[in-house]
C-alpha positions in Angstrom: -47.5 29.3 89.9 -50.2 27.3 90.5 -51.3 23.3 89.0 -53.6 25.1 86.6 -51.6 27.7 85.2 -48.8 25.0 84.4 -51.1 22.3 82.4 -51.9 25.2 80.0 -48.2 26.2 79.1 -45.9 23.6 80.0 -45.0 21.3 77.2 -45.2 23.1 73.9 -43.9 23.4 70.5 -43.7 26.3 68.5 -45.5 26.0 65.0 -42.2 25.3 62.9 -41.2 22.8 64.7 -40.1 19.8 62.6 -39.6 16.3 64.7 -36.3 14.5 64.1 -35.3 10.9 63.9 -35.9 9.5 67.3 -32.7 7.8 69.1 -31.4 7.1 72.1 -35.2 6.1 73.2 -35.1 3.4 76.3 -35.9 0.1 75.0 -38.5 -2.5 76.4 -36.1 -5.2 76.8 -36.8 -9.0 75.7 -40.4 -7.5 74.4 -38.9 -4.7 72.1 -36.5 -7.4 71.2 -38.9 -10.0 69.9 -40.9 -6.8 68.0 -37.6 -6.4 66.3 -36.9 -9.3 65.0 -40.3 -9.8 63.2 -40.4 -6.5 61.8 -37.0 -6.7 60.6 -38.0 -9.9 58.9 -40.9 -8.2 57.5 -38.7 -5.5 56.3 -36.4 -7.8 54.1 -37.9 -7.4 50.8 -38.5 -3.7 51.4 -42.1 -4.0 51.2 -44.6 -4.5 54.1 -47.5 -6.8 53.1 -51.2 -6.0 54.8 -50.5 -10.1 55.9 -47.5 -9.0 57.4 -49.0 -6.1 59.1 -51.4 -8.3 60.3 -49.0 -10.5 61.9 -46.9 -7.1 63.5 -50.5 -5.9 65.4 -51.0 -9.2 66.6 -47.4 -9.7 68.3 -47.8 -6.2 69.4 -51.1 -7.2 71.3 -49.9 -10.6 72.6 -46.4 -8.5 74.3 -48.8 -5.3 75.2 -46.6 -2.7 74.1 -48.4 0.7 73.7 -48.9 2.1 70.8 -47.4 4.5 70.5 -44.0 3.0 71.7 -44.7 1.0 68.7 -44.6 3.6 66.0 -41.6 5.4 67.4 -40.1 1.7 67.1 -41.2 1.4 64.0 -40.2 4.4 62.5 -36.8 4.3 63.9 -35.9 0.8 62.6 -37.4 1.8 58.7 -35.3 5.0 59.0 -32.4 3.2 59.8 -33.0 0.8 57.2 -34.1 2.8 54.2 -30.3 4.8 55.0 -28.6 1.9 55.0 -30.1 0.3 52.1 -31.0 3.3 50.1 -34.2 2.3 49.5 -37.9 3.5 50.4 -39.9 1.3 52.5 -43.4 0.3 50.7 -46.7 -0.4 53.2 -49.5 -1.3 50.9 -51.9 0.7 51.8 -54.2 0.2 49.5 -54.5 -3.3 50.7 -57.3 -3.0 54.2 -55.6 -3.9 57.2 -57.9 -5.3 59.6 -57.6 -2.7 62.3 -58.9 -0.3 60.2 -62.3 0.1 59.3 -63.2 1.3 55.6 -63.9 4.4 54.9 -67.4 5.1 54.4 -67.8 7.8 52.0 -71.8 8.6 51.6 -72.0 8.3 55.2 -69.2 10.4 56.2 -70.2 13.3 53.5 -68.3 15.7 52.8 -65.4 14.9 55.1 -65.3 11.1 53.8 -64.9 12.7 50.4 -61.8 15.0 51.4 -60.0 11.9 53.2 -60.7 9.7 50.3 -59.3 12.7 48.0 -56.5 12.8 50.1 -56.5 8.9 50.3 -56.0 9.1 46.5 -53.3 11.9 46.1 -51.4 9.8 48.1 -51.3 7.3 46.1 -51.1 9.0 43.1 -47.9 10.7 44.9 -46.5 7.0 46.0 -46.7 5.8 42.0 -45.0 8.6 40.6 -42.5 7.7 43.6 -42.1 4.5 42.4 -41.8 5.5 38.7 -39.1 7.4 39.4 -37.1 4.5 41.6 -37.8 1.7 39.0 -36.0 4.4 36.3 -33.2 4.5 38.7 -32.8 1.2 39.2 -33.1 0.6 35.1 -30.2 2.9 35.2 -28.1 1.7 37.9 -28.5 -1.9 36.4 -25.2 -3.6 35.4 -26.0 -4.8 32.1 -22.9 -6.1 30.1 -23.2 -5.0 26.8 -20.7 -7.0 24.0 -19.9 -5.0 21.0 -17.5 -6.3 20.0 -19.0 -8.3 17.1 -20.6 -4.5 16.2 -17.2 -3.0 15.6 -15.5 -5.9 13.4 -18.6 -5.6 11.4 -18.6 -2.1 11.0 -14.9 -1.8 10.4 -15.4 -4.7 7.9 -18.4 -2.6 6.0 -15.8 0.1 5.4 -13.0 -2.2 4.3 -12.2 -1.4 0.5 -12.8 -4.5 -1.1 -10.8 -3.2 -3.7 -7.8 -3.2 -1.5 -8.6 -6.5 -0.1 -8.9 -8.0 -3.7 -5.2 -6.2 -4.5 -3.8 -8.6 -1.9 -5.4 -11.8 -3.3 -3.6 -11.2 -6.6 -0.8 -10.7 -5.0 -1.2 -13.9 -3.1 -4.0 -16.1 -4.7 -3.0 -18.8 -2.4 -2.8 -16.7 0.6 -6.4 -18.2 2.7 -5.9 -14.8 4.7 -6.8 -12.6 2.0 -9.8 -14.2 0.4 -11.3 -14.6 3.9 -11.0 -10.8 4.7 -12.7 -10.2 1.4 -15.3 -12.4 2.4 -15.7 -10.9 5.6 -16.1 -7.2 3.9 -18.7 -8.8 1.4 -21.0 -10.4 4.1 -20.5 -7.3 6.6 -22.0 -5.2 3.1 -24.7 -8.3 2.7 -23.9 -8.5 -0.9 -24.3 -12.1 -1.4 -23.6 -13.1 -4.4 -20.2 -11.7 -3.9 -19.8 -13.2 -0.7 -20.6 -16.9 -2.2 -18.0 -16.1 -4.9 -15.4 -15.8 -2.1 -16.8 -18.7 -0.2 -15.8 -21.2 -3.3 -12.5 -20.1 -3.2 -12.0 -20.4 0.7 -13.6 -24.3 0.2 -11.0 -24.5 -2.9 -8.3 -24.0 -0.7 -9.8 -26.2 1.7 -9.5 -23.9 4.5 -13.7 -22.9 4.5 -14.9 -22.1 8.3 -18.1 -24.2 8.7 -20.4 -21.0 8.3 -18.3 -20.3 4.8 -18.6 -24.3 3.6 -22.4 -23.8 4.8 -22.7 -20.9 2.6 -21.2 -22.4 -0.4 -23.3 -25.5 -0.2 -26.3 -23.7 0.0 -26.1 -21.7 -3.2 -24.4 -23.7 -5.1 -24.9 -24.5 -9.0 -25.6 -28.4 -8.5 -26.8 -28.1 -12.5 -25.3 -25.9 -15.4 -26.2 -22.5 -15.0 -29.1 -21.1 -17.0 -28.2 -17.7 -18.5 -30.6 -15.3 -19.4 -28.7 -13.6 -22.0 -25.5 -14.2 -23.9 -22.0 -12.8 -23.6 -21.9 -9.6 -25.5 -19.0 -8.2 -27.4 -18.0 -5.3 -25.0 -18.6 -8.6 -21.9 -15.9 -10.3 -23.6 -13.3 -7.4 -23.5 -14.6 -5.9 -20.6 -15.1 -8.9 -17.8 -13.5 -11.8 -19.9 -10.1 -11.0 -21.1 -6.9 -11.2 -19.4 -5.5 -7.8 -18.7 -2.4 -9.1 -19.8 -3.8 -10.0 -23.4 -2.7 -7.2 -25.0 -6.0 -6.0 -27.0 -4.3 -4.2 -30.2 -2.2 -7.9 -30.5 -4.8 -9.9 -30.6 -6.9 -7.2 -33.4 -3.5 -7.9 -35.7 -3.7 -11.3 -35.5 -7.6 -11.4 -35.7 -6.9 -10.0 -39.4 -4.1 -12.4 -40.7 -6.4 -15.5 -39.1 -7.9 -16.9 -42.4 -5.0 -16.3 -44.4 -3.2 -18.3 -41.6 -5.9 -21.0 -41.7 -5.7 -21.4 -45.6 -2.0 -21.4 -45.3 -1.9 -24.3 -42.9 -4.4 -26.0 -44.0 -2.6 -26.4 -47.7 0.5 -27.3 -45.3 -1.2 -30.3 -43.5 -3.0 -31.4 -47.0 -0.1 -31.2 -48.9 2.3 -33.2 -46.3 -0.5 -35.5 -45.9 -1.1 -34.6 -42.4 -4.4 -33.0 -42.6 -7.0 -35.0 -40.0 -10.5 -35.6 -42.2 -13.2 -37.2 -39.4 -15.7 -39.6 -41.0 -18.8 -37.9 -42.5 -20.8 -40.3 -40.8 -19.3 -38.8 -37.3 -20.6 -35.4 -37.7 -23.0 -34.2 -35.6 -26.5 -32.6 -35.9 -26.3 -29.2 -32.9 -30.0 -29.8 -33.1 -30.5 -33.2 -32.3 -27.4 -34.4 -30.9 -27.6 -36.2 -27.6 -24.0 -36.7 -26.4 -23.8 -35.0 -23.8 -20.2 -33.3 -25.1 -21.6 -32.4 -27.9 -25.0 -30.7 -26.6 -22.6 -28.8 -24.4 -20.6 -27.5 -27.0 -24.0 -25.9 -28.3 -24.8 -24.3 -25.4 -21.6 -23.2 -24.9 -21.6 -21.7 -27.8 -24.6 -19.7 -27.4 -23.9 -18.6 -24.3 -21.0 -17.2 -25.5 -22.7 -15.6 -28.8 -20.5 -17.6 -31.2 -21.0 -19.7 -34.0 -21.5 -23.5 -33.7 -18.6 -25.3 -35.1 -19.0 -28.7 -37.3 -18.8 -31.2 -34.6 -17.4 -34.5 -35.0 -17.1 -37.6 -32.2 -14.7 -39.8 -32.6 -14.9 -41.9 -29.4 -11.5 -43.6 -29.7 -9.7 -40.8 -30.3 -7.2 -39.8 -27.3 -8.5 -36.1 -26.7 -11.4 -34.0 -24.9 -12.2 -31.2 -28.0 -9.8 -30.6 -30.1 -9.3 -28.2 -33.2 -9.3 -28.9 -36.5 -7.3 -27.0 -39.1 -9.7 -26.8 -41.9 -12.2 -24.7 -43.9 -14.2 -23.7 -42.2 -12.7 -24.8 -38.7 -13.9 -28.0 -36.7 -13.8 -29.6 -34.1 -13.2 -33.3 -32.9 -14.6 -34.7 -29.7 -12.4 -37.4 -28.1 -13.2 -40.1 -25.3 -11.4 -37.3 -23.2 -14.9 -36.0 -22.4 -17.3 -38.4 -23.6 -17.2 -40.4 -20.0 -15.7 -40.2 -16.6 -16.3 -36.2 -16.6 -18.7 -33.8 -14.2 -21.1 -31.7 -15.9 -19.0 -29.0 -15.2 -16.1 -30.6 -16.2 -17.2 -30.3 -19.4 -19.0 -27.3 -19.6 -15.2 -26.1 -18.5 -13.5 -27.6 -21.2 -16.1 -26.5 -23.6 -16.1 -22.9 -23.0 -12.4 -23.1 -22.6 -12.1 -25.0 -26.4 -14.6 -22.9 -27.9 -12.9 -19.4 -26.8 -9.9 -20.5 -29.3 -12.4 -19.5 -31.9 -12.3 -16.3 -31.3 -11.1 -14.3 -33.8 -8.1 -12.6 -31.5 -7.5 -16.0 -30.5 -7.9 -18.5 -33.6 -3.8 -18.1 -34.6 -2.9 -19.6 -31.7 -4.6 -22.7 -32.2 -3.0 -23.3 -35.1 0.6 -22.2 -34.0 1.5 -22.3 -30.5 4.9 -22.0 -30.0 6.7 -18.1 -29.7 8.7 -18.0 -32.7 5.7 -19.0 -34.7 3.4 -16.3 -33.4 6.6 -13.7 -33.9 6.7 -14.5 -37.0 3.4 -13.8 -38.0 2.8 -11.0 -36.0 5.6 -9.4 -37.4 4.2 -10.5 -41.0 1.0 -8.5 -40.2 3.4 -5.6 -39.6 5.0 -5.7 -42.9 1.5 -5.8 -44.7 0.6 -3.3 -43.0 4.1 -1.6 -43.5 6.2 -2.9 -46.6 9.2 -0.9 -45.5 9.5 -1.6 -42.0 13.0 -2.3 -40.7 13.7 -5.3 -40.1 16.9 -7.7 -39.1 17.8 -9.8 -42.5 17.8 -12.7 -41.3 14.4 -12.2 -39.4 13.1 -10.7 -43.0 14.1 -14.2 -45.0 11.7 -15.9 -42.2 8.6 -13.4 -42.5 8.6 -12.1 -46.1 7.4 -15.6 -47.5 4.7 -16.0 -44.7 3.5 -12.1 -45.5 3.7 -12.9 -49.3 1.4 -15.9 -48.6 -1.2 -14.0 -46.4 -1.3 -10.6 -48.3 -3.4 -12.5 -51.7 -6.4 -13.3 -49.3 -6.9 -9.9 -47.4 -9.4 -8.0 -48.9 -8.4 -4.1 -49.2 -10.3 -3.2 -46.1 -8.2 -5.8 -44.0 -5.1 -4.4 -45.7 -6.2 -0.9 -44.6 -7.1 -2.0 -41.3 -3.5 -3.4 -40.8 -2.0 -0.4 -41.7 -4.5 1.5 -39.2 -2.8 -1.4 -36.3 0.7 -0.8 -37.2 0.0 3.2 -36.6 -1.1 2.3 -33.3 1.8 0.0 -32.8 4.3 2.8 -33.1 2.2 5.4 -31.2 2.0 3.0 -28.1 5.9 1.9 -28.0 6.3 -0.5 -30.9 6.5 -3.3 -28.6 4.8 -6.4 -27.5 5.5 -9.4 -25.5 4.3 -12.5 -27.3 5.2 -14.7 -25.0 3.0 -12.7 -21.9 0.1 -12.6 -24.6 0.0 -16.5 -25.8 0.1 -17.1 -21.8 -2.9 -14.2 -21.4 -5.1 -15.8 -23.7 -4.6 -19.1 -21.9 -5.8 -17.7 -18.9 -8.8 -16.2 -20.7 -10.2 -19.2 -21.8 -9.9 -21.0 -18.7 -11.9 -18.0 -17.2 -14.6 -18.4 -20.0 -14.7 -21.9 -19.0 -15.1 -20.8 -15.3 -18.4 -18.8 -15.9 -19.8 -21.7 -17.9 -18.8 -24.1 -15.2 -19.3 -22.2 -12.2 -17.6 -24.7 -10.3 -14.2 -23.6 -9.1 -13.5 -27.0 -7.6 -14.1 -28.8 -10.8 -11.9 -26.4 -13.0 -9.2 -26.4 -10.7 -9.5 -30.5 -10.8 -9.3 -30.3 -14.6 -6.4 -27.9 -14.5 -4.5 -30.1 -12.0 -4.4 -32.8 -14.4 -2.5 -30.0 -16.9 -0.3 -27.9 -14.7 0.0 -29.4 -10.7 -1.7 -28.3 -7.9 -2.4 -24.7 -8.0 -0.1 -23.6 -11.0 -0.3 -20.1 -12.7 -4.0 -20.7 -14.7 -5.6 -22.3 -11.5 -4.0 -19.3 -9.5 -5.7 -17.1 -12.1 -9.0 -18.6 -11.7 -8.4 -18.1 -7.7 -8.3 -14.1 -8.7 -11.1 -14.2 -11.1 -14.2 -15.5 -8.9 -13.1 -13.0 -6.9 -12.8 -10.2 -9.0 -15.1 -7.4 -10.1 -15.2 -8.4 -13.6 -16.5 -12.0 -12.7 -19.4 -10.3 -10.8 -20.7 -7.9 -13.0 -20.6 -10.7 -15.6 -22.3 -12.9 -13.5 -25.1 -10.4 -12.7 -25.3 -9.2 -16.5 -25.9 -13.0 -17.3 -28.3 -14.0 -14.5 -26.7 -16.3 -13.1 -26.1 -14.6 -9.8 -27.2 -16.4 -6.1 -29.4 -12.8 -5.0 -30.9 -12.6 -8.4 -32.5 -15.8 -8.2 
């Protein structure tokens, strides 16, 4: 074979040849090692800038490394780097290197345009690669996501507030029960209910900073300004304590006027009837005494008539019911000084509740034995043949005989109807429980007007010690659906203003 033939037929690759990664090549000793160090530095951030490329080319020239050898060396290093770091090396092709002359499209004609189009296609392809790499990098980012608060809030929002409130009723002094209800209303975004519960946490002395801050933010520093009076339905639906049996109160309401007249007559006969001096009587429209103004304001808010009011500065009472026709109120030194507005409002509301027709008998006779005699007297008026024990009959008959003549026929008919209902409903009542419930009702009314749980509990503590039965009931009431509804109806809810 001649040299001419060998030159044209040797060392050819097939058309489908795919070059593989260059490995195992002969290194150029210290010169290549120096270039490898420089190129490794350029690869550290995965991007070869135009400035780094310029330094590499200058180093290659200074070291005298062949261009083709240099290209193979770079490819091997790039391949190894990409394989090891799972990245793709970026070289800023768009930044012209000194070794590349800019493409003169106009001078090169169609060939120049083709080169430019090819370059644009390469850049667009690279942009798509970079976008894909960015998405992949974002997907692999180690982002710590803490959903514990969200999950907790979701649990609170799904919890039944009625069940939380039942736990409060079982143990009104247990802080955890109040805080659980607070979290439920916080999660539900029900601000007024949340604020009402914050009152109990503050009153119990265990409010957290956020709870105390919410309480102070929406606290009513002055007296409430209700937008309407308490309706009759609101009294029965929201204010009466659940243990205050309505039928018992209705029976007492019928006989209350007769009992009052009998009581006044007896006190006058025994020279025990208190008769205030005429010059101590107050005009409700022009009164300047704070406690008197509180009574007028509270009466209108509660939908009750303003009773005749007398001020006796030396009388050792607060607000006192005085039997008279009509019944009257004496204001004593217990509310004339040393009381906050909220305390006076609480006491005024509590006092005026006694003027409800269902409750007035209890202002005249507070003993359970007396209430029992009056109740049986009312039943015997409604049913004269009511069988009762002889000793009890001897006590009750004179009372019934004194009351009956003062009743109108319609009132006697009403007593007959109430007697039949009483029998149908089992013929039993617990007057001790009813009397206790009326006291709780009165405190609830005072709480609505005073709108300050701490003030109300402070008043009650002087009477029954810290968190007695009345105080515990207020803790239940201010966290109850009844209280929330009444505040809405009166227009005093914090999320209405």
